[in-house]
C-alpha positions as protocol buffer text, in pm:
chain_id: "A"
residue {
  index: 1
  type: MET
  ca { x: -2029 y: 7162 z: 1313 }
}
residue {
  index: 2
  type: THR
  ca { x: -1747 y: 6945 z: 1443 }
}
residue {
  index: 3
  type: ILE
  ca { x: -1604 y: 6960 z: 1795 }
}
residue {
  index: 4
  type: SER
  ca { x: -1239 y: 7045 z: 1847 }
}
residue {
  index: 5
  type: ASN
  ca { x: -1028 y: 6862 z: 2102 }
}
residue {
  index: 6
  type: GLU
  ca { x: -987 y: 7194 z: 2287 }
}
residue {
  index: 7
  type: SER
  ca { x: -1366 y: 7219 z: 2321 }
}
residue {
  index: 8
  type: ARG
  ca { x: -1379 y: 6862 z: 2446 }
}
residue {
  index: 9
  type: SER
  ca { x: -1126 y: 6950 z: 2716 }
}
residue {
  index: 10
  type: VAL
  ca { x: -1338 y: 7245 z: 2829 }
}
residue {
  index: 11
  type: ILE
  ca { x: -1653 y: 7030 z: 2841 }
}
residue {
  index: 12
  type: LYS
  ca { x: -1472 y: 6761 z: 3041 }
}
residue {
  index: 13
  type: LYS
  ca { x: -1357 y: 7024 z: 3291 }
}
residue {
  index: 14
  type: VAL
  ca { x: -1720 y: 7123 z: 3342 }
}
residue {
  index: 15
  type: PHE
  ca { x: -1816 y: 6761 z: 3410 }
}
residue {
  index: 16
  type: GLU
  ca { x: -1517 y: 6694 z: 3639 }
}
residue {
  index: 17
  type: PRO
  ca { x: -1687 y: 6801 z: 3969 }
}
residue {
  index: 18
  type: ILE
  ca { x: -1984 y: 6574 z: 3892 }
}
residue {
  index: 19
  type: ALA
  ca { x: -1754 y: 6284 z: 3806 }
}
residue {
  index: 20
  type: LEU
  ca { x: -1553 y: 6334 z: 4124 }
}
residue {
  index: 21
  type: ALA
  ca { x: -1873 y: 6340 z: 4329 }
}
residue {
  index: 22
  type: MET
  ca { x: -1968 y: 6006 z: 4175 }
}
residue {
  index: 23
  type: GLY
  ca { x: -1623 y: 5877 z: 4263 }
}
residue {
  index: 24
  type: ARG
  ca { x: -1665 y: 5984 z: 4626 }
}
residue {
  index: 25
  type: ALA
  ca { x: -1994 y: 5796 z: 4626 }
}
residue {
  index: 26
  type: GLY
  ca { x: -1798 y: 5480 z: 4553 }
}
residue {
  index: 27
  type: LEU
  ca { x: -1840 y: 5453 z: 4177 }
}
residue {
  index: 28
  type: THR
  ca { x: -1542 y: 5353 z: 3964 }
}
residue {
  index: 29
  type: PRO
  ca { x: -1471 y: 5466 z: 3606 }
}
residue {
  index: 30
  type: ASN
  ca { x: -1557 y: 5121 z: 3474 }
}
residue {
  index: 31
  type: GLY
  ca { x: -1872 y: 5125 z: 3685 }
}
residue {
  index: 32
  type: LEU
  ca { x: -1976 y: 5452 z: 3524 }
}
residue {
  index: 33
  type: THR
  ca { x: -1913 y: 5300 z: 3182 }
}
residue {
  index: 34
  type: LEU
  ca { x: -2152 y: 5016 z: 3262 }
}
residue {
  index: 35
  type: ILE
  ca { x: -2412 y: 5251 z: 3413 }
}
residue {
  index: 36
  type: GLY
  ca { x: -2404 y: 5472 z: 3103 }
}
residue {
  index: 37
  type: PHE
  ca { x: -2446 y: 5166 z: 2882 }
}
residue {
  index: 38
  type: ALA
  ca { x: -2739 y: 5041 z: 3091 }
}
residue {
  index: 39
  type: ILE
  ca { x: -2910 y: 5381 z: 3071 }
}
residue {
  index: 40
  type: THR
  ca { x: -2863 y: 5381 z: 2693 }
}
residue {
  index: 41
  type: VAL
  ca { x: -3016 y: 5033 z: 2664 }
}
residue {
  index: 42
  type: ILE
  ca { x: -3317 y: 5141 z: 2871 }
}
residue {
  index: 43
  type: GLY
  ca { x: -3361 y: 5452 z: 2655 }
}
residue {
  index: 44
  type: SER
  ca { x: -3339 y: 5244 z: 2338 }
}
residue {
  index: 45
  type: ILE
  ca { x: -3607 y: 5006 z: 2463 }
}
residue {
  index: 46
  type: LEU
  ca { x: -3834 y: 5301 z: 2540 }
}
residue {
  index: 47
  type: VAL
  ca { x: -3775 y: 5437 z: 2189 }
}
residue {
  index: 48
  type: GLY
  ca { x: -3857 y: 5096 z: 2040 }
}
residue {
  index: 49
  type: LEU
  ca { x: -4184 y: 5109 z: 2235 }
}
residue {
  index: 50
  type: GLN
  ca { x: -4252 y: 5452 z: 2077 }
}
residue {
  index: 51
  type: LEU
  ca { x: -4213 y: 5638 z: 2406 }
}
residue {
  index: 52
  type: TRP
  ca { x: -4025 y: 5896 z: 2204 }
}
residue {
  index: 53
  type: VAL
  ca { x: -3985 y: 6192 z: 2440 }
}
residue {
  index: 54
  type: VAL
  ca { x: -3877 y: 6005 z: 2753 }
}
residue {
  index: 55
  type: GLY
  ca { x: -3674 y: 5760 z: 2543 }
}
residue {
  index: 56
  type: GLY
  ca { x: -3486 y: 6039 z: 2367 }
}
residue {
  index: 57
  type: ILE
  ca { x: -3405 y: 6208 z: 2697 }
}
residue {
  index: 58
  type: VAL
  ca { x: -3282 y: 5883 z: 2852 }
}
residue {
  index: 59
  type: VAL
  ca { x: -3070 y: 5805 z: 2544 }
}
residue {
  index: 60
  type: PHE
  ca { x: -2909 y: 6149 z: 2569 }
}
residue {
  index: 61
  type: VAL
  ca { x: -2838 y: 6106 z: 2940 }
}
residue {
  index: 62
  type: GLY
  ca { x: -2679 y: 5767 z: 2870 }
}
residue {
  index: 63
  type: GLY
  ca { x: -2458 y: 5926 z: 2605 }
}
residue {
  index: 64
  type: VAL
  ca { x: -2354 y: 6207 z: 2840 }
}
residue {
  index: 65
  type: PHE
  ca { x: -2224 y: 5945 z: 3085 }
}
residue {
  index: 66
  type: ASP
  ca { x: -1938 y: 5899 z: 2839 }
}
residue {
  index: 67
  type: MET
  ca { x: -1803 y: 6226 z: 2980 }
}
residue {
  index: 68
  type: PHE
  ca { x: -1803 y: 6095 z: 3335 }
}
residue {
  index: 69
  type: ASP
  ca { x: -1605 y: 5770 z: 3319 }
}
residue {
  index: 70
  type: GLY
  ca { x: -1299 y: 5906 z: 3139 }
}
residue {
  index: 71
  type: THR
  ca { x: -1305 y: 6229 z: 3338 }
}
residue {
  index: 72
  type: LEU
  ca { x: -1315 y: 6039 z: 3669 }
}
residue {
  index: 73
  type: ALA
  ca { x: -1037 y: 5805 z: 3555 }
}
residue {
  index: 74
  type: ARG
  ca { x: -806 y: 6095 z: 3465 }
}
residue {
  index: 75
  type: ALA
  ca { x: -891 y: 6304 z: 3771 }
}
residue {
  index: 76
  type: THR
  ca { x: -824 y: 6016 z: 4012 }
}
residue {
  index: 77
  type: GLY
  ca { x: -524 y: 5869 z: 3830 }
}
residue {
  index: 78
  type: LYS
  ca { x: -715 y: 5549 z: 3752 }
}
residue {
  index: 79
  type: ALA
  ca { x: -693 y: 5573 z: 3374 }
}
residue {
  index: 80
  type: SER
  ca { x: -600 y: 5237 z: 3224 }
}
residue {
  index: 81
  type: THR
  ca { x: -572 y: 5065 z: 2890 }
}
residue {
  index: 82
  type: LEU
  ca { x: -845 y: 4820 z: 2992 }
}
residue {
  index: 83
  type: GLY
  ca { x: -1073 y: 5106 z: 3095 }
}
residue {
  index: 84
  type: ALA
  ca { x: -1022 y: 5279 z: 2762 }
}
residue {
  index: 85
  type: PHE
  ca { x: -1093 y: 4951 z: 2581 }
}
residue {
  index: 86
  type: LEU
  ca { x: -1415 y: 4891 z: 2775 }
}
residue {
  index: 87
  type: ASP
  ca { x: -1525 y: 5253 z: 2730 }
}
residue {
  index: 88
  type: SER
  ca { x: -1481 y: 5241 z: 2352 }
}
residue {
  index: 89
  type: ASN
  ca { x: -1657 y: 4909 z: 2312 }
}
residue {
  index: 90
  type: PHE
  ca { x: -1954 y: 4989 z: 2534 }
}
residue {
  index: 91
  type: ASP
  ca { x: -1990 y: 5332 z: 2370 }
}
residue {
  index: 92
  type: LYS
  ca { x: -2010 y: 5172 z: 2028 }
}
residue {
  index: 93
  type: ALA
  ca { x: -2242 y: 4895 z: 2145 }
}
residue {
  index: 94
  type: GLY
  ca { x: -2466 y: 5160 z: 2299 }
}
residue {
  index: 95
  type: GLU
  ca { x: -2480 y: 5358 z: 1976 }
}
residue {
  index: 96
  type: ILE
  ca { x: -2572 y: 5047 z: 1778 }
}
residue {
  index: 97
  type: ILE
  ca { x: -2850 y: 4965 z: 2023 }
}
residue {
  index: 98
  type: VAL
  ca { x: -2988 y: 5321 z: 1996 }
}
residue {
  index: 99
  type: PHE
  ca { x: -3012 y: 5291 z: 1618 }
}
residue {
  index: 100
  type: LEU
  ca { x: -3181 y: 4952 z: 1652 }
}
residue {
  index: 101
  type: GLY
  ca { x: -3430 y: 5100 z: 1899 }
}
residue {
  index: 102
  type: VAL
  ca { x: -3504 y: 5384 z: 1658 }
}
residue {
  index: 103
  type: ILE
  ca { x: -3555 y: 5144 z: 1367 }
}
residue {
  index: 104
  type: ALA
  ca { x: -3785 y: 4927 z: 1579 }
}
residue {
  index: 105
  type: GLY
  ca { x: -3985 y: 5232 z: 1685 }
}
residue {
  index: 106
  type: MET
  ca { x: -4013 y: 5353 z: 1326 }
}
residue {
  index: 107
  type: GLN
  ca { x: -4136 y: 5015 z: 1208 }
}
residue {
  index: 108
  type: ALA
  ca { x: -4393 y: 5001 z: 1489 }
}
residue {
  index: 109
  type: ALA
  ca { x: -4510 y: 5348 z: 1384 }
}
residue {
  index: 110
  type: GLY
  ca { x: -4567 y: 5226 z: 1029 }
}
residue {
  index: 111
  type: ALA
  ca { x: -4257 y: 5365 z: 857 }
}
residue {
  index: 112
  type: THR
  ca { x: -4199 y: 5253 z: 499 }
}
residue {
  index: 113
  type: ASP
  ca { x: -3895 y: 5057 z: 385 }
}
residue {
  index: 114
  type: VAL
  ca { x: -3699 y: 5365 z: 272 }
}
residue {
  index: 115
  type: PRO
  ca { x: -3668 y: 5538 z: 614 }
}
residue {
  index: 116
  type: VAL
  ca { x: -3580 y: 5203 z: 773 }
}
residue {
  index: 117
  type: LEU
  ca { x: -3305 y: 5150 z: 516 }
}
residue {
  index: 118
  type: VAL
  ca { x: -3181 y: 5506 z: 577 }
}
residue {
  index: 119
  type: GLY
  ca { x: -3164 y: 5424 z: 948 }
}
residue {
  index: 120
  type: ALA
  ca { x: -2966 y: 5107 z: 880 }
}
residue {
  index: 121
  type: ALA
  ca { x: -2733 y: 5297 z: 646 }
}
residue {
  index: 122
  type: ALA
  ca { x: -2684 y: 5571 z: 905 }
}
residue {
  index: 123
  type: LEU
  ca { x: -2589 y: 5304 z: 1158 }
}
residue {
  index: 124
  type: GLY
  ca { x: -2335 y: 5154 z: 918 }
}
residue {
  index: 125
  type: ALA
  ca { x: -2188 y: 5493 z: 830 }
}
residue {
  index: 126
  type: SER
  ca { x: -2159 y: 5583 z: 1199 }
}
residue {
  index: 127
  type: ILE
  ca { x: -1969 y: 5261 z: 1265 }
}
residue {
  index: 128
  type: MET
  ca { x: -1737 y: 5346 z: 977 }
}
residue {
  index: 129
  type: VAL
  ca { x: -1663 y: 5688 z: 1132 }
}
residue {
  index: 130
  type: SER
  ca { x: -1544 y: 5519 z: 1450 }
}
residue {
  index: 131
  type: TYR
  ca { x: -1365 y: 5242 z: 1260 }
}
residue {
  index: 132
  type: ALA
  ca { x: -1168 y: 5494 z: 1055 }
}
residue {
  index: 133
  type: ARG
  ca { x: -1037 y: 5652 z: 1372 }
}
residue {
  index: 134
  type: ALA
  ca { x: -964 y: 5318 z: 1541 }
}
residue {
  index: 135
  type: LYS
  ca { x: -780 y: 5181 z: 1235 }
}
residue {
  index: 136
  type: SER
  ca { x: -585 y: 5504 z: 1196 }
}
residue {
  index: 137
  type: ASP
  ca { x: -480 y: 5485 z: 1560 }
}
residue {
  index: 138
  type: GLY
  ca { x: -386 y: 5116 z: 1529 }
}
residue {
  index: 139
  type: LEU
  ca { x: -163 y: 5188 z: 1229 }
}
residue {
  index: 140
  type: GLY
  ca { x: 11 y: 5480 z: 1398 }
}
residue {
  index: 141
  type: TYR
  ca { x: -165 y: 5767 z: 1222 }
}
residue {
  index: 142
  type: SER
  ca { x: -322 y: 6047 z: 1428 }
}
residue {
  index: 143
  type: SER
  ca { x: -302 y: 5845 z: 1748 }
}
residue {
  index: 144
  type: GLY
  ca { x: -510 y: 5923 z: 2056 }
}
residue {
  index: 145
  type: MET
  ca { x: -749 y: 6211 z: 1991 }
}
residue {
  index: 146
  type: GLY
  ca { x: -572 y: 6311 z: 1671 }
}
residue {
  index: 147
  type: LEU
  ca { x: -856 y: 6209 z: 1440 }
}
residue {
  index: 148
  type: ALA
  ca { x: -1143 y: 6280 z: 1680 }
}
residue {
  index: 149
  type: ALA
  ca { x: -1182 y: 6641 z: 1566 }
}
residue {
  index: 150
  type: VAL
  ca { x: -1169 y: 6559 z: 1195 }
}
residue {
  index: 151
  type: GLY
  ca { x: -1501 y: 6555 z: 1011 }
}
residue {
  index: 152
  type: LEU
  ca { x: -1856 y: 6688 z: 1031 }
}
residue {
  index: 153
  type: MET
  ca { x: -2015 y: 6409 z: 1231 }
}
residue {
  index: 154
  type: PRO
  ca { x: -1820 y: 6284 z: 1536 }
}
residue {
  index: 155
  type: ARG
  ca { x: -2004 y: 6081 z: 1801 }
}
residue {
  index: 156
  type: GLU
  ca { x: -2110 y: 6383 z: 2007 }
}
residue {
  index: 157
  type: ILE
  ca { x: -2286 y: 6544 z: 1711 }
}
residue {
  index: 158
  type: ARG
  ca { x: -2456 y: 6216 z: 1619 }
}
residue {
  index: 159
  type: LEU
  ca { x: -2578 y: 6178 z: 1977 }
}
residue {
  index: 160
  type: VAL
  ca { x: -2731 y: 6525 z: 1981 }
}
residue {
  index: 161
  type: LEU
  ca { x: -2897 y: 6482 z: 1641 }
}
residue {
  index: 162
  type: ILE
  ca { x: -3050 y: 6142 z: 1709 }
}
residue {
  index: 163
  type: SER
  ca { x: -3163 y: 6237 z: 2061 }
}
residue {
  index: 164
  type: LEU
  ca { x: -3321 y: 6558 z: 1932 }
}
residue {
  index: 165
  type: GLY
  ca { x: -3486 y: 6372 z: 1644 }
}
residue {
  index: 166
  type: ILE
  ca { x: -3630 y: 6115 z: 1884 }
}
residue {
  index: 167
  type: VAL
  ca { x: -3770 y: 6377 z: 2122 }
}
residue {
  index: 168
  type: LEU
  ca { x: -3921 y: 6587 z: 1842 }
}
residue {
  index: 169
  type: THR
  ca { x: -4089 y: 6276 z: 1703 }
}
residue {
  index: 170
  type: GLY
  ca { x: -4292 y: 6257 z: 2022 }
}
residue {
  index: 171
  type: THR
  ca { x: -4382 y: 6626 z: 2041 }
}
residue {
  index: 172
  type: GLY
  ca { x: -4630 y: 6648 z: 1756 }
}
residue {
  index: 173
  type: ILE
  ca { x: -4391 y: 6675 z: 1461 }
}
residue {
  index: 174
  type: GLY
  ca { x: -4424 y: 6304 z: 1405 }
}
residue {
  index: 175
  type: ILE
  ca { x: -4197 y: 6033 z: 1269 }
}
residue {
  index: 176
  type: GLY
  ca { x: -4064 y: 6269 z: 1003 }
}
residue {
  index: 177
  type: ALA
  ca { x: -3839 y: 6428 z: 1268 }
}
residue {
  index: 178
  type: ILE
  ca { x: -3639 y: 6113 z: 1334 }
}
residue {
  index: 179
  type: GLU
  ca { x: -3637 y: 6028 z: 963 }
}
residue {
  index: 180
  type: PHE
  ca { x: -3483 y: 6367 z: 890 }
}
residue {
  index: 181
  type: ALA
  ca { x: -3228 y: 6328 z: 1171 }
}
residue {
  index: 182
  type: LEU
  ca { x: -3123 y: 5988 z: 1037 }
}
residue {
  index: 183
  type: GLY
  ca { x: -3082 y: 6133 z: 688 }
}
residue {
  index: 184
  type: VAL
  ca { x: -2859 y: 6411 z: 821 }
}
residue {
  index: 185
  type: ILE
  ca { x: -2653 y: 6161 z: 1020 }
}
residue {
  index: 186
  type: LEU
  ca { x: -2613 y: 5936 z: 715 }
}
residue {
  index: 187
  type: VAL
  ca { x: -2490 y: 6216 z: 488 }
}
residue {
  index: 188
  type: GLY
  ca { x: -2271 y: 6370 z: 758 }
}
residue {
  index: 189
  type: ALA
  ca { x: -2119 y: 6038 z: 858 }
}
residue {
  index: 190
  type: VAL
  ca { x: -2033 y: 5945 z: 499 }
}
residue {
  index: 191
  type: ILE
  ca { x: -1867 y: 6285 z: 453 }
}
residue {
  index: 192
  type: THR
  ca { x: -1679 y: 6236 z: 780 }
}
residue {
  index: 193
  type: VAL
  ca { x: -1543 y: 5897 z: 671 }
}
residue {
  index: 194
  type: ILE
  ca { x: -1418 y: 6054 z: 348 }
}
residue {
  index: 195
  type: GLN
  ca { x: -1264 y: 6346 z: 542 }
}
residue {
  index: 196
  type: ARG
  ca { x: -1082 y: 6106 z: 774 }
}
residue {
  index: 197
  type: ILE
  ca { x: -954 y: 5892 z: 490 }
}
residue {
  index: 198
  type: LEU
  ca { x: -819 y: 6201 z: 314 }
}
residue {
  index: 199
  type: PHE
  ca { x: -665 y: 6328 z: 639 }
}
residue {
  index: 200
  type: VAL
  ca { x: -479 y: 5999 z: 692 }
}
residue {
  index: 201
  type: TYR
  ca { x: -376 y: 5993 z: 325 }
}
residue {
  index: 202
  type: ARG
  ca { x: -225 y: 6341 z: 352 }
}
residue {
  index: 203
  type: GLN
  ca { x: -50 y: 6245 z: 674 }
}
residue {
  index: 204
  type: ASP
  ca { x: 96 y: 5937 z: 505 }
}
residue {
  index: 205
  type: GLN
  ca { x: 220 y: 6149 z: 214 }
}
residue {
  index: 206
  type: GLN
  ca { x: 385 y: 6393 z: 454 }
}
residue {
  index: 207
  type: GLN
  ca { x: 556 y: 6109 z: 641 }
}
residue {
  index: 208
  type: SER
  ca { x: 675 y: 5956 z: 315 }
}
residue {
  index: 209
  type: THR
  ca { x: 819 y: 6292 z: 205 }
}
residue {
  index: 210
  type: GLN
  ca { x: 1001 y: 6338 z: 537 }
}
residue {
  index: 211
  type: THR
  ca { x: 1163 y: 5993 z: 521 }
}
residue {
  index: 212
  type: LYS
  ca { x: 1303 y: 6048 z: 171 }
}
């Protein structure tokens, strides 16, 4: 269910011509980051207003923009530490806003406390997935994309699940679709955090053995 770094490279190659076309149109990598974030915010507002189908599609499009900014930066030699910092922060802010939009939409649709709490827990677990990778990188373990492919529920999988759950909610299945998607994300994200902790632990043990 996870996505390998090799698969990510293939996907980014597919998006490269589109990213370069955006660059020729005058857009910068940081500009694409902001555009993707704005699209995500708009989609989240639509979801909060219970416009499930169009909101889910817009949320997915906003998430896909994450492929464009980094791809354009690398293809044009404009990759920078600041760009990577902005990309990571706006990606995470966008994901938080999507969950908040979903929770608002569920409440407006009359969801009980339990699904709302599951949504909040799924948000927290998703943040922990990203935090585990960021902390690992900051401490020198599995730097760069080293931890990105570890675990069941990386960001790409969460994006697909929540977008699909949102769209299906508006196609006759009802609010149970997004409730189910949130439950899957919660369980998968918790497992992913555990997988990443164990991965870093094993890496630490290997490094300790090598230094003895």
